[in-house]
C-alpha angles and dihedrals in degrees: 000000000000123000090216122094123196131195137183122226111244099165129031099167109158090004103069092132093049104038131044118212114242092013121135116238131184113230115228117219111263117149094184091054092050091052088058096047094257136119129211115225138159103252133197091286089065092243129105117251139165121255134176110278088224089069089069140057120210117249125203111203129192110259092245091054093046090051091051092050093048092050090058095049 
C-alpha cells in the first residue's frame, strides 16, 4: 500500500484563490492536523497550509497513475 494520500477539492468557500474545485491534491502527513479535522496540502500559493478535511474527498488512484503523478512533482 502506498504512503501517499490524494484528495480532490469539493469546496473552496472562502479559499477560492488558494484552492481549485475538482483539483487533485496530495495530502502531506500531519497527525496533529488530522486530530483537528484538517489536512495539510500544498495549495495554489505553492506553500503548505491546513484546510478543513470536509473541503476534500479522498481519491484512490491506480498505482501506475500515482507513480506518474509523483514523478512530475
